[in-house]
C-alpha positions in Angstrom: -31.8 13.9 -76.5 -28.8 12.7 -77.9 -27.8 9.1 -76.6 -24.6 9.5 -75.4 -26.0 11.0 -72.7 -24.4 9.6 -69.4 -20.7 10.0 -71.3 -21.4 13.5 -70.7 -21.9 13.6 -67.2 -18.6 14.2 -64.6 -17.3 11.1 -63.0 -18.9 10.3 -60.0 -16.2 10.6 -57.1 -16.4 9.5 -53.0 -16.2 12.3 -50.5 -12.5 12.1 -49.0 -12.2 10.1 -45.5 -12.8 11.2 -42.7 -10.0 12.2 -40.5 -8.8 11.7 -37.4 -8.2 15.4 -36.0 -9.7 17.1 -34.7 -11.4 14.5 -32.5 -14.8 14.0 -31.8 -15.9 15.6 -28.4 -16.4 11.8 -26.9 -12.6 11.2 -27.2 -11.4 14.2 -25.6 -13.8 13.8 -22.3 -11.9 10.5 -22.3 -8.4 11.7 -22.8 -9.5 14.1 -19.5 -11.2 11.3 -17.6 -8.0 9.6 -17.8 -5.6 12.3 -16.5 -8.1 13.2 -14.0 -7.6 9.6 -12.8 -4.0 9.2 -13.3 -3.3 12.2 -11.2 -5.8 10.8 -8.3 -3.6 7.4 -8.2 -0.8 9.0 -7.5 -2.2 12.0 -4.8 -3.4 8.7 -3.3 -0.4 7.0 -3.1 1.5 9.3 -2.1 -0.1 9.6 1.2 2.5 9.9 3.8 0.2 7.3 5.8 0.5 5.0 2.6 4.2 5.3 2.1 5.2 4.8 5.9 3.3 1.6 5.6 4.8 0.8 2.4 8.1 1.2 4.4 7.5 -0.6 7.5 6.3 -3.7 5.4 9.3 -3.5 3.4 11.6 -3.1 6.3 9.5 -6.5 7.5 10.1 -8.4 5.0 14.3 -7.9 4.9 13.6 -8.2 8.3 12.2 -12.1 8.1 14.6 -12.2 5.7 17.7 -11.5 7.6 17.1 -12.1 11.1 17.9 -15.8 11.8 18.7 -15.8 15.9 15.0 -15.9 17.4 16.5 -13.4 19.9 17.4 -10.7 17.4 14.5 -11.4 15.1 11.9 -10.0 18.4 14.3 -6.8 19.8 14.2 -5.5 15.9 10.4 -6.6 15.0 9.9 -4.7 18.5 11.7 -1.8 17.4 10.0 -1.4 14.2 6.5 -1.7 15.3 7.1 1.1 17.6 8.7 3.0 15.2 6.2 2.8 13.2 3.5 3.7 15.9 5.0 6.2 16.6 5.3 8.0 13.6 1.4 7.0 12.8 -0.1 7.4 16.0 2.2 10.4 17.5 4.7 10.2 20.5 1.9 10.7 23.0 0.2 8.0 22.3 2.6 5.8 22.3 6.0 6.6 23.6 4.7 6.1 27.5 3.5 2.3 26.9 5.5 -0.1 27.8 5.0 -3.9 28.5 2.0 -5.2 28.8 0.6 -1.9 28.6 2.1 -1.7 24.9 1.2 -5.4 23.9 -2.5 -4.6 24.1 -2.0 -1.3 22.6 -1.0 -2.9 19.5 -3.9 -6.2 19.8 -6.3 -2.4 20.4 -4.5 -1.4 16.7 -5.0 -4.7 14.4 -1.9 -6.8 15.9 -4.1 -9.7 17.2 -1.5 -11.9 16.8 0.0 -10.9 18.9 -2.5 -11.3 22.1 -2.0 -13.2 24.8 1.1 -15.3 25.7 2.4 -14.3 22.2 3.0 -10.4 22.7 4.5 -11.8 26.7 7.2 -14.0 24.6 7.8 -11.0 22.1 8.7 -8.4 24.7 10.5 -11.2 26.7 12.6 -12.6 23.8 13.6 -8.9 22.6 14.5 -7.9 26.0 16.9 -10.8 27.5 14.0 -13.3 29.0 13.9 -16.6 28.2 13.0 -17.6 24.6 10.0 -18.9 23.4 9.9 -18.1 20.0 7.0 -18.2 17.9 7.8 -16.4 14.5 5.2 -16.6 12.3 2.4 -15.5 15.1 5.3 -12.6 15.6 5.6 -11.3 12.1 1.6 -11.9 11.0 0.7 -10.0 14.0 3.0 -7.1 13.1 2.0 -7.1 9.6 -1.6 -7.2 10.3 -0.7 -4.1 12.6 1.1 -2.1 9.7 -2.2 -3.1 7.3 -4.4 -2.0 9.9 -2.8 1.5 11.0 -3.0 3.1 8.1 
């Protein structure tokens, strides 16, 4: 044995660092899960009821900001709620309703703020009767009807 036996060994080297590609199976599963979730959210958001509710709520916000006159607000609000109900529940269920029957229908489908005299005052104001404005209850009733109906 020679005393220089360590010098005769090959130099030591570490194995190469692992690369980031190809991905491990867990990463492929996570990527697949994220893709499926994105597709599901997109499909869920494009449902007709969701689009209808969002459009109605946007128009309600515009009405709230634009209508200074209570009679105009009452008329436009009643038309908006009726258009929404026709689109959501169908012509057969909504078109023949008027007066207290219409208000009862809205109250039964989520617009509870319109119950009692508030709904009657809304109809009176919308169709040229006496004006007893209860803007906040009118708007909150319409908003609740839009959210509960979908």
